[in-house]
C-alpha positions, 0 to 999 in steps of 0.5 A: 630335719626338713626346712620349708621355705615359703616365698611370699608373693603379693597380689601385685607380683601375681598381676605383674607376672600375669601381664608379663606372660600376656605381653610375651604371648602377644610378642610371640604371636606377632612373630608367628603372624609376621613370619606367616605373612612373609612366607605366604607371599612367596611363590612356590618356586621361591619357597622351593629355593628355600627348601620349603613346600607350601604345606610347611609354611605354618610349621616354619612360622610356629618354629620361628615364634615358639621354637617347637 
């Protein structure tokens, strides 16, 4: 016999989840922008000391914020 469990989510729960997701997205975007700003001000030599090339800056910022 199969039992179906139904979770009752209210409209308030959905709204709360929506705003939680929105806040998380904003937080991650802030990390991305901050990392991008910090790496953009470095010279090519400083980036090279970190083992990075200027073309990798955006990817590193994405990794820092979103873990991709």
